[in-house]
ROGUVEX-501446 format. One record per residue (C-alpha): residue number from 1; x, y, z. Coordinates in Angstrom, 1 decimal. Each point is the difference from the previous one (the first is absolute). Example, Ala and Ser with C-alpha at 12.3 -4.5 7.8 and 13.67 -1.06 7.14 Angstrom:
BEGIN
+-----+--------+--------+--------+
! num !     c1 !     c2 !     c3 !
+-----+--------+--------+--------+
!   1 !   12.3 !   -4.5 !    7.8 !
!   2 !    1.4 !    3.4 !   -0.7 !
+-----+--------+--------+--------+
//
This chain:
BEGIN
+-----+--------+--------+--------+
! num !     c1 !     c2 !     c3 !
+-----+--------+--------+--------+
!   1 !  -68.3 !   27.9 !  -41.5 !
!   2 !   -2.6 !    2.2 !    1.6 !
!   3 !   -2.4 !   -2.0 !    2.1 !
!   4 !   -3.0 !    1.3 !    2.0 !
!   5 !   -1.6 !   -2.2 !    2.6 !
!   6 !   -3.6 !    0.9 !    1.0 !
!   7 !   -0.8 !   -0.7 !    3.7 !
!   8 !   -3.7 !    0.5 !    1.1 !
!   9 !   -0.3 !    0.8 !    3.7 !
!  10 !   -3.0 !   -0.3 !    2.2 !
!  11 !    0.4 !   -0.4 !    3.8 !
!  12 !    3.2 !   -2.2 !   -0.1 !
!  13 !    2.1 !    1.9 !    2.5 !
!  14 !    1.3 !   -3.4 !    1.3 !
!  15 !    1.3 !   -1.1 !   -3.4 !
!  16 !    0.7 !    3.0 !   -2.3 !
!  17 !    3.6 !    0.7 !    1.2 !
!  18 !    1.1 !   -3.5 !   -0.6 !
!  19 !   -1.6 !    0.0 !   -3.4 !
!  20 !    1.8 !    3.3 !   -1.0 !
!  21 !    3.3 !   -1.1 !    1.4 !
!  22 !   -0.2 !   -3.2 !   -2.0 !
!  23 !   -0.2 !    2.1 !   -3.1 !
!  24 !    2.6 !    2.5 !    1.0 !
!  25 !    2.7 !   -2.7 !    0.5 !
!  26 !   -0.2 !   -0.6 !   -3.7 !
!  27 !    1.0 !    3.5 !   -1.1 !
!  28 !    3.2 !   -1.2 !   -1.6 !
!  29 !   -1.9 !   -2.1 !   -2.5 !
!  30 !   -1.7 !    2.9 !   -1.8 !
!  31 !   -1.1 !    3.6 !    0.1 !
!  32 !   -2.7 !   -0.6 !    2.6 !
!  33 !   -3.0 !    2.1 !    0.8 !
!  34 !   -2.7 !   -1.0 !    2.6 !
!  35 !   -3.4 !    1.5 !   -0.4 !
!  36 !   -2.1 !   -0.5 !    3.2 !
!  37 !   -3.7 !    0.7 !   -0.5 !
!  38 !   -1.5 !    0.8 !    3.4 !
!  39 !   -3.6 !   -1.1 !   -0.3 !
!  40 !   -1.4 !    2.1 !    2.8 !
!  41 !    1.8 !   -1.8 !    2.8 !
!  42 !   -1.1 !    0.8 !    3.6 !
!  43 !    3.0 !   -1.5 !    1.8 !
!  44 !    3.7 !    1.0 !    0.2 !
!  45 !    0.9 !   -1.6 !   -3.3 !
!  46 !    0.3 !    3.2 !   -2.0 !
!  47 !    2.2 !    1.6 !    2.6 !
!  48 !    2.3 !   -3.0 !    0.0 !
!  49 !    0.2 !    0.3 !   -3.8 !
!  50 !    0.8 !    3.7 !    0.2 !
!  51 !    2.8 !   -0.6 !    2.5 !
!  52 !    1.6 !   -2.5 !   -2.4 !
!  53 !   -0.5 !    2.4 !   -2.9 !
!  54 !    2.0 !    2.7 !    1.8 !
!  55 !    2.8 !   -2.5 !    0.1 !
!  56 !   -0.4 !   -1.6 !   -3.4 !
!  57 !   -0.7 !    2.2 !   -3.0 !
!  58 !   -1.3 !   -3.0 !   -1.9 !
!  59 !   -3.3 !    0.1 !    1.9 !
!  60 !   -2.9 !    2.2 !   -1.2 !
!  61 !   -3.5 !    0.1 !    1.5 !
!  62 !   -3.4 !    0.8 !   -1.5 !
!  63 !   -2.9 !    0.5 !    2.4 !
!  64 !   -3.6 !   -0.9 !   -0.9 !
!  65 !   -3.3 !   -0.5 !    1.8 !
!  66 !   -0.7 !   -3.7 !    0.8 !
!  67 !   -1.3 !   -1.7 !   -3.1 !
!  68 !    1.6 !   -3.4 !    0.2 !
!  69 !    3.1 !   -1.7 !   -1.3 !
!  70 !   -1.2 !   -0.2 !   -3.6 !
!  71 !   -0.5 !    3.7 !   -0.2 !
!  72 !    3.3 !    0.6 !    1.8 !
!  73 !    1.9 !   -2.1 !   -2.6 !
!  74 !   -1.7 !    2.0 !   -2.7 !
!  75 !    1.0 !    3.3 !    1.6 !
!  76 !    3.6 !   -1.4 !    0.1 !
!  77 !   -0.2 !   -0.7 !   -3.7 !
!  78 !   -1.3 !    3.5 !   -0.7 !
!  79 !    3.0 !    1.5 !    1.9 !
!  80 !    2.8 !   -1.9 !   -1.5 !
!  81 !    3.2 !    2.0 !   -0.7 !
!  82 !    0.1 !    1.1 !   -3.7 !
!  83 !    3.3 !   -1.8 !   -0.5 !
!  84 !   -0.9 !   -3.3 !    1.6 !
!  85 !    1.1 !   -3.0 !   -2.1 !
!  86 !   -1.4 !   -2.8 !    2.2 !
!  87 !   -2.8 !   -0.4 !    2.6 !
!  88 !   -0.5 !   -2.5 !    2.8 !
!  89 !   -2.2 !   -0.1 !    3.0 !
!  90 !    0.3 !   -1.0 !    3.7 !
!  91 !   -2.8 !   -0.2 !    2.6 !
!  92 !    0.8 !    1.8 !    3.2 !
!  93 !    0.0 !   -3.2 !    2.2 !
!  94 !    2.2 !   -2.0 !   -2.4 !
!  95 !    3.8 !    0.0 !   -0.6 !
!  96 !    2.2 !    0.1 !   -3.1 !
!  97 !    2.8 !   -2.6 !    0.1 !
!  98 !    3.5 !    1.4 !    0.0 !
!  99 !    1.0 !   -1.1 !   -3.5 !
! 100 !   -3.4 !    0.4 !   -1.7 !
! 101 !    0.9 !    2.9 !   -2.3 !
! 102 !    3.6 !   -1.0 !   -0.6 !
! 103 !   -1.3 !   -3.4 !   -1.2 !
! 104 !   -2.9 !    1.1 !   -2.3 !
! 105 !    0.9 !    3.4 !   -1.4 !
! 106 !    3.0 !   -1.3 !   -2.0 !
! 107 !   -2.5 !   -2.4 !   -1.7 !
! 108 !   -1.9 !    3.0 !   -1.3 !
! 109 !    3.1 !    1.9 !   -0.8 !
! 110 !    1.4 !   -2.9 !   -2.1 !
! 111 !   -3.2 !   -0.4 !   -2.1 !
! 112 !   -1.6 !    3.4 !   -0.8 !
! 113 !   -2.9 !   -1.8 !   -1.7 !
! 114 !   -1.2 !   -1.4 !    3.3 !
! 115 !   -3.0 !    1.8 !    1.5 !
! 116 !    0.3 !   -1.4 !    3.5 !
! 117 !    1.5 !   -2.7 !    2.2 !
! 118 !   -1.9 !   -2.0 !    2.6 !
! 119 !    1.5 !   -1.8 !    2.9 !
! 120 !   -1.2 !   -2.0 !    3.0 !
! 121 !   -1.3 !    0.8 !    3.4 !
! 122 !    0.9 !   -1.4 !    3.4 !
! 123 !   -2.8 !   -0.1 !    2.6 !
! 124 !    1.1 !    0.0 !    3.7 !
! 125 !   -1.2 !    0.6 !    3.5 !
! 126 !    2.9 !    1.3 !    2.1 !
! 127 !    2.7 !    2.5 !   -0.9 !
! 128 !    3.6 !    0.0 !    0.7 !
! 129 !    0.2 !    3.8 !    0.7 !
! 130 !    3.8 !    0.3 !   -0.1 !
! 131 !    0.2 !   -1.4 !   -3.6 !
! 132 !   -3.4 !    1.1 !   -1.2 !
! 133 !   -1.0 !   -3.5 !   -1.2 !
! 134 !   -2.1 !   -2.9 !    1.1 !
! 135 !    1.3 !   -1.5 !    3.3 !
! 136 !    1.9 !   -3.3 !   -0.2 !
! 137 !   -2.6 !   -1.8 !    2.1 !
! 138 !   -3.1 !    1.6 !   -1.5 !
! 139 !   -2.5 !   -1.7 !   -2.3 !
! 140 !    0.8 !    0.8 !   -3.7 !
! 141 !   -1.4 !   -0.9 !   -3.4 !
! 142 !    1.4 !    1.1 !   -3.4 !
! 143 !   -2.5 !    0.3 !   -2.9 !
! 144 !   -0.5 !    1.6 !   -3.3 !
! 145 !   -2.6 !    2.2 !    1.6 !
! 146 !   -2.4 !    2.7 !   -1.2 !
! 147 !    1.8 !    3.2 !    1.1 !
! 148 !    0.8 !    3.2 !   -1.9 !
! 149 !    3.0 !    0.2 !    2.3 !
! 150 !    1.5 !   -3.0 !   -1.8 !
! 151 !    0.1 !    1.9 !   -3.3 !
! 152 !    2.2 !    2.8 !   -1.3 !
! 153 !   -1.7 !    1.7 !   -2.9 !
! 154 !    1.4 !    2.3 !   -2.7 !
! 155 !   -2.0 !    3.3 !    0.2 !
! 156 !   -1.2 !    0.0 !   -3.6 !
! 157 !   -1.5 !   -3.5 !    0.4 !
! 158 !   -1.6 !    1.1 !    3.3 !
! 159 !   -1.8 !    2.8 !   -1.8 !
! 160 !   -1.4 !   -2.6 !   -2.4 !
! 161 !   -1.4 !   -2.1 !    2.8 !
! 162 !   -1.8 !    3.0 !    1.5 !
! 163 !   -0.9 !    0.5 !    3.6 !
! 164 !   -1.2 !   -2.3 !    2.7 !
! 165 !   -3.8 !   -0.7 !    0.0 !
! 166 !   -1.4 !    2.0 !    2.9 !
! 167 !   -3.3 !   -1.9 !   -0.1 !
! 168 !    1.6 !   -3.1 !    1.5 !
! 169 !    0.0 !   -0.4 !    3.8 !
! 170 !    3.0 !   -2.3 !   -0.3 !
! 171 !    1.9 !   -1.8 !   -2.7 !
! 172 !    0.6 !    3.2 !   -1.8 !
! 173 !    3.6 !   -1.3 !   -0.3 !
! 174 !   -1.3 !   -3.2 !   -1.6 !
! 175 !   -2.0 !    1.9 !   -2.6 !
! 176 !    3.0 !    2.2 !   -0.7 !
! 177 !    2.4 !   -2.9 !   -0.4 !
! 178 !   -2.4 !   -2.0 !   -2.2 !
! 179 !   -0.2 !    3.0 !   -2.3 !
! 180 !    3.8 !    0.1 !   -0.1 !
! 181 !    0.4 !   -3.6 !   -0.9 !
! 182 !   -3.0 !   -0.3 !   -2.3 !
! 183 !    1.3 !    2.0 !   -3.0 !
! 184 !    3.1 !   -0.3 !   -2.1 !
! 185 !    2.3 !    1.3 !    2.7 !
! 186 !    3.6 !   -1.2 !    0.1 !
! 187 !    0.8 !   -1.1 !    3.6 !
! 188 !    2.3 !   -2.3 !    1.8 !
! 189 !   -0.8 !   -2.1 !    3.1 !
! 190 !    3.0 !    0.1 !    2.3 !
! 191 !    1.0 !   -2.1 !    3.0 !
! 192 !    0.6 !    3.1 !    2.0 !
! 193 !   -1.7 !    0.2 !    3.4 !
! 194 !   -1.6 !    3.4 !   -0.8 !
! 195 !   -2.0 !    0.7 !    3.2 !
! 196 !   -0.2 !   -1.3 !    3.5 !
! 197 !   -3.8 !   -0.1 !    0.7 !
! 198 !   -0.5 !    0.4 !    3.7 !
! 199 !   -3.1 !   -1.9 !    1.4 !
! 200 !   -1.6 !    1.7 !    3.0 !
! 201 !   -3.6 !    0.6 !    1.4 !
! 202 !   -0.5 !    3.2 !   -2.0 !
! 203 !    0.5 !   -1.6 !   -3.4 !
! 204 !   -2.9 !    0.8 !   -2.4 !
! 205 !    0.1 !   -3.6 !   -1.3 !
! 206 !   -1.2 !   -1.1 !    3.4 !
! 207 !   -3.4 !    1.3 !   -1.0 !
! 208 !   -0.5 !   -3.3 !   -1.8 !
! 209 !   -3.5 !    0.5 !   -1.5 !
! 210 !    0.9 !    3.4 !   -1.4 !
! 211 !    3.3 !   -1.3 !   -1.3 !
! 212 !   -1.8 !   -3.0 !   -1.7 !
! 213 !   -2.7 !    2.2 !   -1.5 !
! 214 !    2.5 !    2.6 !   -1.3 !
! 215 !    2.3 !   -2.7 !   -1.4 !
! 216 !   -2.9 !   -1.6 !   -1.9 !
! 217 !   -1.0 !    3.4 !   -1.3 !
! 218 !    3.5 !    0.6 !   -1.3 !
! 219 !    0.1 !   -3.4 !   -1.7 !
! 220 !   -3.4 !    0.7 !   -1.6 !
! 221 !    1.2 !    3.3 !   -1.3 !
! 222 !    2.9 !   -1.8 !   -1.7 !
! 223 !   -2.4 !   -2.5 !   -1.6 !
! 224 !   -2.2 !    2.8 !   -1.3 !
! 225 !    3.0 !    1.8 !   -1.5 !
! 226 !    1.3 !   -3.2 !   -1.7 !
! 227 !   -3.5 !   -0.8 !   -1.4 !
! 228 !   -0.2 !    3.4 !   -1.6 !
! 229 !    3.6 !   -0.2 !   -1.3 !
! 230 !    1.1 !   -3.5 !   -0.8 !
! 231 !    3.6 !    1.3 !   -0.6 !
! 232 !    0.4 !    0.3 !    3.8 !
! 233 !    1.3 !   -3.0 !    1.8 !
! 234 !   -0.5 !   -1.2 !    3.6 !
! 235 !    2.9 !    0.2 !    2.4 !
! 236 !    0.2 !   -3.7 !    0.1 !
! 237 !    3.0 !   -1.6 !    1.8 !
! 238 !    1.1 !    3.3 !    1.6 !
! 239 !   -1.6 !    0.0 !    3.5 !
! 240 !   -0.1 !   -2.8 !    2.7 !
! 241 !   -3.8 !    0.5 !    0.3 !
! 242 !   -0.6 !   -3.1 !    2.1 !
! 243 !    2.4 !    1.4 !    2.6 !
! 244 !   -1.6 !    3.5 !   -0.1 !
! 245 !   -3.7 !   -0.6 !    0.7 !
! 246 !   -1.0 !    2.5 !    2.7 !
! 247 !   -0.7 !   -2.7 !    2.6 !
! 248 !    3.5 !   -1.5 !   -0.5 !
! 249 !    1.9 !    3.3 !    0.0 !
! 250 !   -1.9 !    1.6 !    2.9 !
+-----+--------+--------+--------+
//
């Protein structure tokens, strides 16, 4: 099973090594490739990535001018290996749980008709550095969140969804996932903790007004699509929306 994980990077020198190591510890679960898209970082993050890349052949880097996380994800999609079977994502300040791929990739392998699987996310404040997981005494919350990192997509289905909407300031992942769930896709919701979402002062969701405005825009786009095409269905019952309003998550 050939899996590529796209990791956008912009000025996250403090977190990027932990993010990459959390992926590398899962190499036994699949044929893993990690595609880091350096979105014009001005700190030492890219150098730290290159240092790890010299040690681990799974890591590849693409460098672009700074254009934002949405564009960076699209650049990643445009640079997928030709033989990639599956794609997932990880933000450069988050972590991938140790058994994430071992738990969810067999679900896709067992049912070739599935287009993607979608797990849960665990929000946390403080990290247990030794084990690369939330600390025992930190605040934590587990939800069925809105995060592309919680999904593993088959590449042909990913091509059908299209790219991320670069006109959105935020919530481009909301729009992307709504498009994935609206159609006739075959998916499975798993109980796997698919991503550890690290809360810190630099989170984009702390820009509450922008987050709310972008989220409403993404929801409106979904309503417009479904009005034009009644065959599409809303992603009802998938996300824990009440727990994920920007002022709650931030």
